[in-house]
Each structure stands twice: as structure tokens, then as C-alpha cells.
C-alpha positions, 0 to 999 in steps of 0.5 A, a space after each residue: 661381589 658376593 652381595 651383588 650375587 646373593 640380590 640377583 639370586 634373590 630377585 631370581 627367586 622372587 621371579 620364580 615364585 610369582 609367575 603370574 606377573 612375570 609372565 605378563 597374565 596380569 597385564 594382558 588381562 587389562 583389569 585390576 585383577 583377573 580370576 584364572 584360578 578359583 579361590 576359596 576363604 579359609 574362614 569357615 573350612 574344615 581343617 583335618 589334623 592327623 597328629 596331636 602333637 605339639 606341631 599338630 596343636 600349633 597348626 590347629 592355631 593358626 587354623 582357628 585364628 583364619 576362622 576355620 573349624 578344626 578336628 583333630 582325628 582319631 588314630 586310624 583303627 582306634 575308638 573311644 578317644 573321647 570328645 576331643 577326637 573325630 574318627 579317623 574316616 570322618 575327618 578324612 571324609 568332612 575335611 576341606 584341608 587334611 594335614 599331616 603331623 604324624 610320626 612314621 611307624 609301622 602302624 603309620 605307614 601308608 596310612 592314606 592310600 587308595 581307600 582313604 583317598 576314596 573316603 575323601 568326599 570334599 575333594 580336599 587339599 592334602 598337606 604332609 609335612 611330617 614324613 614321607 611314607 605316611 602317604 602311599 605316594 602311587 596312589 597320590 599320583 591317581 588321587 590327583 589324576 582322578 580328582 578325588 583330592 583338589 592338590 597337595 602339597 608336600 615336604 616330605 617323600 619316602 627317598 629324599 632326594 627323590 630321584 627323578 623316576 619317583 612318584 613325587 618327581 613325576 608331579 613336580 610342575 603341576 598346577 596343583 602340587 607343591 614340593 618342598 626339600 624337607 625344609 619345614 623345620 629349617 629356619 634359623 630359630 628352628 635350628 637355634 632351639 633344636 641346638 639349645 635343646 640339645 645343650 640343655 639334654 647334655 647339661 641335664 645328663 652331666 647333672 644327673 637329671 636327664 630329660 627326654 629320656 627314651 625307653 626302649 
């Protein structure tokens, strides 16, 4: 019975993820394909990465594998970070996709708000799988409404889970917005890696050689 319920749930989930098939749109088109939505290549597009840590670098490698031009943004308000970094404002202006991988600190809170959306000349897709609060959520709504960005994908919110009156909750259901429940980190393999790191940290501490020491 349990396996049957799991199979039914999986089948239902697949139907929910493929509305273009299950609402008969493809069948009704009468053609081998249809073009209800614009489709753009990743190859040749510019990927702006805000946050150059291990995750940002891994995303860069994925973007490069798709043939994207990858830019590492300099920190907002910083200059002179060297030739490997593109100024923050220029990253906003020329990117087709902007993906965020920064910690949430006093200096990064609301780093993208009204003024920053206004600089996004190419109407990019904005992705935030880092922390809620990096993007001003009310400004995000206005940017989507006005067409300053093409779409957005968020895995995080300032309140988790977001209540019904939360700004991101009000966006759910729009065709140009995707929200997932803070699960970007939660594959079985990732959870196992976290457990392995924790055990290694404890072993190192007990052995007198602490690692990943945080200075306060």
C-alpha cells in the first residue's frame, strides 16, 4: 500500500510539473511542437554571479558548460577588486541572468532594490538561492510588474515559510515566477556531505587540530 501511495504521489507530482502536456495544449496544437512561450539559448547569454564563494564558482562552471559568458560581480560599493571582477553596476546592466550566492549581512541586506532593478537594461532573469533579504521583495514585485526583469526564481524568503500575505506568496502562480521551499541544499548527497563535515570537525577538535575556526 505504501509503495502504491508513493507511486501515486510521484505521478501526481509529474502531472503538476507538466501542465503543458496535461492541459492538452500540445495535442490541440496539432503540430509536433508549439511556441506559446519565448525560448532563448543559454549559449552566448551573459551570466552575472553575485557571490564568488564555492557555490558561486560551481555555478560558474555550469554556466560555462552551457556556453555562457560568466561574470563575477564585484561587491556592491567596492572598487579595485581586480580584473577578474566586473563592477556591480555593470553586472546588473549587461547580464541576461543574475544569480545570487552571497551571505546575508548588514552590508548585503536589500542589495538589490528599486535602484538596482532600474539598472537592469537587459531585463534579466533573477535567481536567489542564497538568503532571503538579499533582494527587497516589494521591489521585486514592482520589477516584475513593470517588466524591468523577465522573471525570477527564488528558493529563499525573508520569512520561512512565507505567510499568505508575504510578498513572495503574492507572486506564486505567475508564469514568470518560480518559488521553491528552501530546498536547494537538501539533496540526499548534500545532507550526507554536511554530516560528514560535522563529524570531521568534531574529530579534528577532539584531536587538538580544530578546523573551520571562526574568529569573533
